[in-house]
MARDRENSE-547422 format. One line per 10 residues: number of its first residue (from 1); their letters; for each residue z, y, x of N, C-alpha, C, CB. Coordinates in pm, whole numbers. Each point is the difference from the previous one (the first is absolute). Glycine has a CB too. Layout:
BEGIN
NUM) A) Z,Y,X,Z,Y,X,Z,Y,X,Z,Y,X ~ ...
END
This chain:
BEGIN
1) XXXXXXXXXX) 6115,8545,10957,22,114,88,-96,-9,117,243,13,-67 ~ -284,96,121,-113,1,90,34,61,134,-147,13,-195 ~ 94,-74,300,17,55,134,-99,112,20,81,-221,88 ~ -49,319,-3,-93,110,24,-124,-50,70,191,160,11 ~ -304,-94,-33,-122,-38,67,8,40,145,-130,23,-213 ~ 65,-102,299,8,28,143,-116,86,48,119,-215,30 ~ -229,215,-105,-115,78,40,17,146,-39,-144,-203,-23 ~ 104,298,109,12,142,-36,-107,43,-98,99,42,222 ~ -199,-126,-248,-107,37,-92,50,-5,-143,-170,-87,161 ~ 130,183,-242,39,6,-140,-119,-40,-85,170,180,47
11) XXXXXXXXXX) -153,-277,-134,-110,-39,-86,-17,104,-110,40,-245,49 ~ -161,263,-93,-28,97,-105,52,-50,-132,-202,80,123 ~ 286,-3,-193,55,-44,-127,-102,17,-111,229,61,77 ~ -197,-121,-189,-85,16,-117,5,145,-46,39,-239,-67 ~ -151,290,16,-4,138,-48,65,15,-137,-208,35,131 ~ 242,-150,-193,61,6,-131,133,73,6,-113,-214,-62 ~ 130,317,-20,126,73,-4,18,98,114,96,-193,-113 ~ -207,218,190,14,88,117,43,141,-39,-173,-135,115 ~ 136,180,-236,34,135,-43,141,9,-57,-241,38,-45 ~ 308,-151,29,135,0,-53,96,57,104,-54,-200,-145
21) XXXXXXXXXX) 143,291,106,88,62,100,105,-96,54,-36,216,-115 ~ 72,-194,239,111,-71,64,101,106,40,-148,-191,84 ~ 275,169,-117,106,94,32,74,-47,125,24,61,-244 ~ -8,29,341,75,-29,122,122,91,3,-211,-71,125 ~ 329,12,-114,125,77,-1,72,-20,133,20,-24,-252 ~ -15,127,332,63,-7,133,27,143,46,-117,-220,57 ~ 227,240,15,33,136,42,-39,30,145,187,-6,-162 ~ -273,-79,220,-48,26,135,-150,31,-5,178,-152,97 ~ -218,274,-58,-141,40,-7,-94,-94,75,79,232,-20 ~ -35,-282,136,-86,-89,79,-24,-130,-73,86,103,211
31) XXXXXXXXXX) 17,-153,-279,-15,-124,-77,-96,22,-116,234,-70,63 ~ -219,183,-131,-90,31,-111,-145,8,49,185,124,-116 ~ -204,-61,231,-135,13,55,-57,-137,33,58,227,93 ~ 24,-313,-32,-46,-134,35,-33,-84,-122,138,13,204 ~ -54,-3,-307,-27,-74,-124,-129,47,-64,246,-31,-34 ~ -264,160,31,-123,55,-60,-123,-54,73,123,209,-67 ~ -118,-213,199,-114,-48,77,-29,-148,-31,54,167,182 ~ 51,-248,-189,-18,-142,-31,-57,-18,-140,191,-58,152 ~ -140,134,-248,-47,-12,-138,-144,48,-15,235,30,-79 ~ -269,76,149,-139,48,-6,-94,-101,63,81,238,7
41) XXXXXXXXXX) -37,-303,101,-80,-107,59,-17,-117,-96,80,68,226 ~ 20,-85,-316,-6,-107,-99,-81,39,-123,221,-78,82 ~ -279,198,-80,-85,43,-110,72,71,-112,-140,-187,57 ~ 267,224,-36,75,73,-103,-39,147,5,193,-164,14 ~ -242,215,-123,-49,138,-3,109,102,-31,-220,-90,-71 ~ 323,47,-3,106,92,-41,134,-48,52,-131,63,-206 ~ 185,8,305,131,-31,56,92,117,-30,-100,-146,184 ~ 207,121,-257,97,104,-36,124,-19,86,-89,14,-238 ~ 138,94,298,114,-6,90,122,68,-63,-155,-3,197 ~ 272,-54,-173,126,61,-40,97,-17,116,-40,-47,-248
51) XXXXXXXXXX) 123,149,271,86,-1,119,148,-23,-31,-163,152,104 ~ 196,-190,-225,140,-25,-34,12,-82,-126,62,213,108 ~ 61,-252,-138,25,-85,-116,-34,71,-130,181,-116,129 ~ -138,242,-141,-24,73,-125,-149,27,-20,227,105,20 ~ -292,-52,85,-144,28,-13,-79,-128,-18,28,205,142 ~ 17,-314,-79,-68,-128,-15,10,-52,-142,47,-50,238 ~ 71,62,-297,19,-46,-137,-83,85,-97,232,-79,58 ~ -235,210,-36,-78,87,-88,-148,-33,8,172,179,28 ~ -221,-202,96,-141,-34,18,-31,-133,-66,-6,128,215 ~ 96,-223,-201,-21,-130,-63,-2,13,-152,112,-112,194
61) XXXXXXXXXX) -18,188,-247,9,16,-145,-126,66,-54,249,16,16 ~ -307,75,62,-121,71,-44,-125,-86,11,107,214,71 ~ -119,-289,39,-124,-71,29,-2,-145,-46,-24,150,193 ~ 142,-213,-195,11,-143,-29,-99,-81,85,74,54,-235 ~ -71,-40,368,-94,-72,85,30,-150,0,-25,205,144 ~ -75,-288,-130,24,-145,1,65,-50,128,-195,-22,-149 ~ 179,98,258,58,-40,129,74,118,61,-184,-170,37 ~ 304,143,15,81,102,68,41,-55,136,84,95,-221 ~ -100,-12,324,54,-32,132,121,90,20,-228,-68,95 ~ 344,8,-69,125,78,-4,91,-36,117,-18,12,-249
71) XXXXXXXXXX) 76,88,310,104,-20,100,131,-29,-73,-117,154,168 ~ 218,-198,-95,132,-24,-59,99,109,35,-45,-243,9 ~ 32,301,110,97,97,50,-57,140,-6,100,-174,148 ~ -22,266,-208,-42,139,-9,112,89,55,-147,-51,-200 ~ 110,159,264,96,89,64,110,41,-96,-180,83,150 ~ 303,-113,-114,114,38,-80,25,-85,-123,-40,224,81 ~ -43,-328,-100,15,-82,-121,19,-148,28,-139,166,-117 ~ 150,-203,244,19,-140,34,-116,-86,-50,247,36,-9 ~ -211,-152,-45,-101,-94,-50,-34,29,-146,84,-173,161 ~ -114,299,-190,-29,41,-138,-130,-61,-52,122,212,43
81) XXXXXXXXXX) -206,-261,48,-124,-62,-43,21,-122,-88,-102,84,206 ~ 215,-153,-187,28,-118,-83,14,38,-148,114,-109,196 ~ -37,214,-221,18,47,-138,-132,53,-56,241,55,49 ~ -319,11,36,-129,53,-44,-93,-113,-43,28,196,154 ~ -31,-304,-76,-85,-114,-36,42,-58,-135,-35,-52,244 ~ 167,39,-264,47,-53,-129,-41,90,-115,194,-105,117 ~ -186,236,-99,-36,95,-107,-149,-7,-31,187,150,71 ~ -269,-158,33,-145,-7,-22,-37,-128,-72,-38,138,204 ~ 98,-247,-162,-31,-128,-62,51,-8,-144,9,-106,226 ~ 100,178,-254,51,3,-137,-98,72,-92,237,-4,88
91) XXXXXXXXXX) -302,109,-35,-98,74,-80,-130,-79,-14,101,215,78 ~ -147,-271,33,-127,-73,2,21,-134,70,-133,217,1 ~ 170,-321,-74,28,-130,62,-118,-59,77,160,-39,-183 ~ -282,83,150,-118,-54,68,-30,72,131,-89,-63,-223 ~ 161,170,251,-23,72,125,31,-89,119,54,217,-113 ~ -141,-212,212,17,-82,120,47,89,114,-179,-162,-77 ~ 296,132,128,63,86,101,-2,-71,135,147,107,-175 ~ -197,-37,275,5,-47,139,98,88,76,-240,-86,-10 ~ 343,27,67,96,75,81,-54,9,143,196,-77,-145 ~ -192,199,200,-43,26,138,120,63,68,-249,31,-60
101) XXXXXXXXXX) 322,-110,140,133,42,46,23,-36,145,84,-27,-232 ~ 12,96,294,42,-33,136,107,-109,1,-56,234,71 ~ 114,-265,-187,113,-94,-7,-49,-144,4,131,168,-131 ~ -86,-245,232,-37,-141,9,115,-93,-33,-167,63,171 ~ 274,-6,-226,116,-79,-40,-37,-83,-123,160,174,94 ~ -148,-308,-88,-39,-83,-115,80,30,-127,-64,-175,162 ~ 185,228,-147,78,37,-117,-69,114,-75,213,-73,115 ~ -259,172,-40,-68,114,-61,-135,-43,-58,116,157,160 ~ -186,-243,-88,-128,-52,-51,22,-73,-132,-89,-22,235 ~ 193,-61,-239,32,-74,-122,34,94,-115,81,-189,140
111) XXXXXXXXXX) -7,296,-110,35,97,-104,-125,69,-55,222,36,111 ~ -317,-7,-22,-124,64,-44,-79,-92,-93,-8,130,214 ~ 3,-257,-181,-70,-97,-85,71,-14,-134,-81,-123,205 ~ 214,121,-202,77,-8,-124,-23,123,-87,174,-139,117 ~ -194,255,-53,-24,124,-75,-136,1,-67,148,119,158 ~ -239,-205,-110,-131,-9,-64,-119,18,92,111,81,-199 ~ -87,-62,329,-112,10,94,-73,-133,9,123,178,131 ~ -253,-170,-114,-82,-121,10,-29,-34,146,-102,51,-223 ~ 107,52,309,-26,-23,141,87,88,87,-232,-64,-55 ~ 243,27,182,85,74,94,-65,-9,137,212,-48,-134
121) XXXXXXXXXX) -240,163,194,-61,4,133,75,101,85,-227,-66,-93 ~ 241,36,221,78,84,91,-87,109,63,151,-194,46 ~ -91,310,-25,-74,114,53,-42,-18,146,125,143,-159 ~ -57,-231,232,-37,-16,140,-110,-104,19,230,65,62 ~ -285,-116,-172,-111,-94,10,-133,75,0,138,-178,-116 ~ -244,108,155,-132,63,11,-53,40,-137,-45,-136,205 ~ -45,235,-204,-55,50,-126,-78,-106,-75,-11,225,102 ~ -44,-324,-31,-74,-104,-71,93,-84,-87,-167,-6,187 ~ 297,-1,-151,91,-74,-86,30,78,-127,101,-109,201 ~ -90,242,-191,17,81,-120,-119,-19,-93,136,168,130
131) XXXXXXXXXX) -256,-172,-73,-120,-25,-79,9,-135,-70,-135,142,158 ~ 171,-245,-80,12,-135,-56,103,-4,-112,-65,-96,223 ~ 180,159,-199,107,0,-101,-45,72,-126,171,-7,183 ~ -233,124,-165,-48,75,-116,-101,-81,-81,38,214,126 ~ -132,-277,-55,-104,-76,-69,61,-115,-81,-163,61,182 ~ 263,-127,-125,64,-112,-70,81,47,-120,11,-124,216 ~ 67,230,-196,84,51,-108,-88,54,-113,183,56,164 ~ -291,15,-129,-90,51,-101,-57,-113,-86,-56,192,151 ~ 39,-310,-90,-52,-116,-72,108,-75,-77,-177,-19,173 ~ 302,69,-164,110,-64,-73,67,-113,74,-117,62,-203
141) XXXXXXXXXX) 96,-67,335,58,-106,81,120,52,80,-226,-112,15 ~ 320,24,14,116,36,82,-43,7,146,159,-110,-165 ~ -105,209,238,-29,9,143,127,22,80,-227,92,-54 ~ 253,-185,146,100,16,105,-58,-67,124,199,3,-164 ~ -171,52,282,-44,-74,118,88,-123,17,-85,213,111 ~ 42,-306,-25,68,-130,10,147,14,37,-216,-101,67 ~ 244,190,30,139,12,45,90,51,-112,-81,43,233 ~ 40,63,-300,81,53,-109,15,-102,-112,-76,231,57 ~ -34,-300,-90,5,-101,-106,101,-109,32,-241,47,-54 ~ 242,-90,181,94,-104,41,144,48,-7,-176,-95,149
151) XXXXXXXXXX) 200,217,-100,136,53,2,53,24,-142,-47,105,222 ~ -38,-57,-310,42,22,-140,29,-134,-66,-137,211,-13 ~ 54,-311,38,20,-132,-59,131,-61,49,-249,-32,-15 ~ 279,47,144,125,-54,56,120,73,-59,-119,-61,213 ~ 105,191,-229,109,80,-57,35,-48,-140,-74,197,137 ~ -28,-223,-218,22,-40,-138,46,-145,-12,-171,166,-69 ~ 139,-247,172,32,-142,-9,140,-33,50,-240,-47,30 ~ 305,141,40,131,-28,60,111,46,-94,-98,25,231 ~ 164,-119,-302,104,40,-95,126,53,66,-90,-169,-151 ~ 104,149,282,121,45,69,-5,148,32,26,-227,97
161) XXXXXXXXXX) -144,287,-109,-14,141,36,53,89,-111,-200,-55,141 ~ 301,131,-110,54,100,-92,-60,135,37,217,-132,-33 ~ -206,231,-53,-54,132,37,55,53,131,-25,47,-240 ~ 154,-73,267,59,50,123,-62,-63,124,211,38,-124 ~ -251,-166,115,-60,-66,117,-141,49,25,141,-200,-44 ~ -197,276,-47,-136,50,15,-3,135,73,-64,-122,-209 ~ 182,171,247,7,127,72,-28,-21,147,166,86,-165 ~ -226,15,228,-24,-6,144,133,18,74,-236,91,-30 ~ 241,-128,160,124,22,76,46,146,-3,-65,-189,148 ~ -27,283,-137,37,141,-7,60,35,-135,-180,53,164
171) XXXXXXXXXX) 119,-103,-271,53,26,-135,138,-61,-16,-234,6,-91 ~ 256,-123,149,133,-63,-6,103,86,73,-107,-228,-12 ~ 68,286,124,92,88,74,37,122,-84,-101,-77,217 ~ 3,135,-280,26,118,-82,85,-36,-121,-217,101,75 ~ 186,-215,-138,76,-43,-116,147,-22,36,-207,-106,-95 ~ 232,47,211,139,-24,43,75,132,18,-73,-212,114 ~ 5,313,-63,65,129,20,20,76,-132,-102,9,228 ~ 13,-32,-323,24,56,-134,126,-59,-59,-247,33,-33 ~ 268,-162,57,121,-66,-52,127,58,62,-133,-208,-35 ~ 120,265,156,114,62,67,22,144,-46,-42,-147,196
181) XXXXXXXXXX) -44,195,-286,15,135,-53,-63,108,85,206,-78,-102 ~ -292,40,195,-60,99,90,-115,72,-69,66,-140,199 ~ -84,266,-161,-109,82,-54,-130,-35,71,162,186,-55 ~ -273,-136,-1,-129,-21,65,1,55,143,-113,11,-226 ~ 170,109,242,5,62,132,79,-82,100,-22,219,-109 ~ 137,-271,65,84,-81,88,-70,-131,37,205,101,-103 ~ -276,-159,7,-74,-124,27,-111,25,100,53,-85,-231 ~ -123,196,215,-107,34,92,54,17,142,-125,113,-187 ~ 241,-48,199,61,19,132,43,-134,59,78,228,-69 ~ -18,-314,-12,44,-131,46,-115,-82,57,180,6,-171
191) XXXXXXXXXX) -293,-2,102,-112,-87,37,-103,69,89,34,-119,-215 ~ -9,247,246,-92,79,84,-140,4,-60,134,-63,202 ~ -139,88,-332,-127,17,-70,4,133,-75,-32,-253,-24 ~ -81,292,-31,-4,126,-72,61,-14,-139,-205,63,129 ~ 244,51,-183,52,5,-137,-105,-54,-97,145,199,58 ~ -272,-163,-34,-108,-44,-88,-16,-151,3,-115,217,37 ~ 134,-278,79,-8,-146,10,103,-66,-91,-81,20,236 ~ 200,36,-239,106,-56,-84,-32,17,-149,166,49,182 ~ -211,70,-219,-31,23,-142,-116,-87,-46,83,235,21 ~ -185,-250,65,-113,-86,-36,43,-145,-14,-154,156,120
201) XXXXXXXXXX) 242,-201,-30,49,-138,-7,79,-22,-128,7,-11,250 ~ 74,108,-289,79,-13,-123,-91,-4,-122,191,120,110 ~ -297,-42,-107,-96,-2,-111,-66,-137,-12,-41,245,32 ~ 3,-304,81,-62,-132,-3,101,-106,-43,-159,72,181 ~ 285,-59,-138,102,-96,-41,23,5,-151,108,20,226 ~ -111,100,-283,17,9,-145,-111,-75,-71,114,222,25 ~ -236,-213,29,-111,-72,-60,19,-150,14,-151,193,50 ~ 186,-238,70,17,-143,25,114,-60,-82,-90,36,230 ~ 200,39,-239,119,-50,-69,-1,32,-149,126,25,213 ~ -230,50,-255,-20,31,-141,118,80,-58,-137,-208,-22
211) XXXXXXXXXX) 179,308,97,101,93,-49,-63,138,-3,192,-140,92 ~ -140,227,-175,-65,129,-23,63,115,78,-60,-83,-224 ~ 188,76,251,70,116,57,71,-38,129,29,95,-229 ~ 13,9,304,76,-22,122,134,-67,-33,-111,199,108 ~ 172,-158,-218,129,-60,-38,-14,-151,-22,69,218,-106 ~ -177,-259,43,-22,-143,-23,-26,-73,131,-91,51,-228 ~ 20,17,319,-26,-60,131,130,-18,78,-228,104,3 ~ 315,-4,-9,130,-11,68,83,-113,-61,-6,247,51 ~ -2,-263,-182,72,-110,-66,-49,-135,54,29,142,-209 ~ -160,-157,224,-55,-123,57,52,-18,143,-207,20,-145
221) XXXXXXXXX) 208,89,222,45,-7,139,146,-45,8,-163,181,60 ~ 247,-124,-144,142,-36,0,19,-145,-43,61,239,-49 ~ -134,-280,-55,10,-138,-48,-39,-99,107,-49,79,-230 ~ -59,-50,303,-43,-89,107,103,-4,112,-238,46,-57 ~ 293,71,91,101,4,106,123,-81,-37,-84,226,68 ~ 123,-221,-196,116,-78,-45,-27,-149,7,65,188,-149 ~ -188,-228,117,-34,-143,6,1,-50,144,-139,25,-207 ~ 95,63,298,-7,-41,140,133,12,71,-237,69,2 ~ 326,15,-61,127,26,65,103,-105,-19,-49,230,-27
END
């Protein structure tokens, strides 16, 4: 695993495969624009953009690009990028996926790697790190910065960690209120947060706890409350 480069200078990549398309899947126009600029600086002549899970899958199915840069979170779909990565890798096991995400939670990073991503870089890092990550993943190498690599390694090495212990304090608060039978609106009022914050947190908890529906999430919440009670 590799630490990000500290120099802002970008080394010139090999021209081999420069005409091969790279697919970028993200629903933020500014992110797409930034990725395109980094890839063009890296000598990539064909950059294909998709703004959602469905359009991204269709573009992938049509082009079969060797490298995909993909977000995990899409508007109204939670962490749907995880399922998308699994589907792409099922079609083309040799596809190299680089996740470009705002999520720095080691649980989510670990899930992305389990889904088949080869690298993971955070959106709040400098563009030279995206370049470094892309170059490594394109070469078939794993890429995580040192901090993420350490946190993921610790997460996997600790047998005492259950899925519930991997939740953030806010997620634990919401889970406890789900166990009490409260609605999303009531939870939002209790915690003085927006309704969207609660729904997004529940979506992430379903991913972390590996449950598919709200009913299953509530079952987990009740079970945990009974154990603690």
